C-alpha positions in Angstrom: -5.3 -54.3 19.3 -1.9 -52.0 18.9 -2.4 -48.4 18.1 -0.4 -46.7 15.5 0.6 -42.9 14.9 1.5 -41.9 11.4 3.2 -38.5 11.3 2.7 -36.7 8.0 5.9 -34.9 7.2 6.0 -32.2 4.5 8.4 -29.6 3.3 6.2 -26.6 3.8 8.5 -24.7 1.2 7.6 -27.0 -1.8 3.8 -27.4 -1.1 1.6 -26.8 -4.2 0.3 -23.2 -4.2 -3.4 -23.2 -2.8 -2.7 -26.3 -1.0 -4.4 -29.7 -1.7 -6.7 -29.7 -4.9 -10.7 -30.5 -4.7 -9.7 -33.8 -6.3 -7.2 -34.8 -3.5 -9.4 -34.0 -0.7 -12.1 -35.9 -2.3 -9.9 -39.1 -2.7 -8.8 -38.5 0.9 -12.3 -38.1 2.2 -13.2 -41.5 0.5 -10.1 -43.1 2.1 -10.8 -41.6 5.7 -14.2 -42.9 5.3 -13.2 -46.5 4.4 -10.6 -46.4 7.3 -13.2 -45.3 9.6 -15.6 -47.9 8.6 -13.0 -50.6 9.1 -12.4 -49.5 12.5 -8.7 -48.5 11.9 -8.9 -45.0 11.7 -9.4 -43.4 15.3 -8.4 -39.7 14.6 -6.7 -37.5 11.7 -6.3 -34.0 11.1 -4.3 -31.6 9.3 -2.0 -29.0 11.1 -1.7 -25.7 10.4 1.7 -23.9 9.1 4.6 -23.6 11.2 4.1 -19.6 11.1 1.5 -20.3 13.4 3.0 -22.7 15.6 5.2 -21.9 18.7 8.1 -24.1 20.1 8.6 -24.7 23.7 11.9 -26.2 24.6 13.7 -27.4 27.7 16.9 -27.8 28.0 19.6 -27.6 31.0 16.5 -26.8 33.9 15.7 -23.8 31.1 12.4 -23.4 29.2 12.5 -21.2 26.1 9.5 -20.4 23.8 9.9 -19.6 20.3 6.9 -18.5 17.6 7.2 -19.8 14.2 7.7 -19.7 11.4 10.6 -22.3 11.9 13.3 -21.5 8.9 15.5 -24.0 10.0 13.2 -26.6 9.8 13.2 -28.5 6.1 10.5 -31.1 6.9 7.6 -30.6 9.3 4.4 -32.5 10.6 1.7 -31.4 8.4 -0.7 -33.7 9.7 -1.5 -36.9 11.3 -3.3 -40.2 11.7 -4.1 -42.4 15.0 -5.0 -46.2 13.6 -5.7 -49.4 15.4 -4.6 -52.0 13.3 -3.7 -55.6 13.9 0.0 -55.0 13.4 2.6 -53.0 12.0 2.2 -54.3 8.8 -1.4 -53.2 8.3 -0.9 -49.8 9.5 2.0 -49.4 6.9 -0.5 -50.4 4.2 -3.1 -48.2 5.2 -0.3 -45.3 5.3 0.9 -46.2 1.8 -2.7 -46.2 0.6 -2.9 -42.4 2.1 0.5 -41.4 0.6 -1.0 -42.5 -2.8 -3.9 -40.4 -3.0 -1.6 -37.2 -3.7 -0.9 -36.2 -6.9 2.5 -37.1 -7.9 4.0 -33.4 -7.6 3.6 -33.7 -3.9 6.2 -35.1 -1.6 5.0 -36.5 1.5 7.0 -38.7 4.0 5.1 -40.6 7.0 6.5 -42.0 9.9 4.5 -44.9 11.3 5.4 -45.5 14.9 3.3 -47.9 17.5 2.1 -46.3 20.7 3.4 -47.7 24.0 0.4 -49.0 25.8 0.8 -49.4 29.7 
């Protein structure tokens, strides 16, 4: 079965103060458990804020290293889910369910991409 990476994009400047609510974390935990039992979820995690990140850039044969935060970024990757699904449609359905566990005041976008298998 193909594997898919769901990249969870957030706007760090517009996330709720205090982060996810306990209720959101409970709903997320229940969905993660369901996905794991279904054999779909291979790995998932949230990421620390960009203020704690570092970018390594390569251009014209030169490397540059920049510590966060990255003020020019509106949307950043806030987490990911690695899934194994029968097809892209199934991966998208699980991703929709993940996004819908969030309260209405969240703005979350997910990019679902199939992993190239060699």
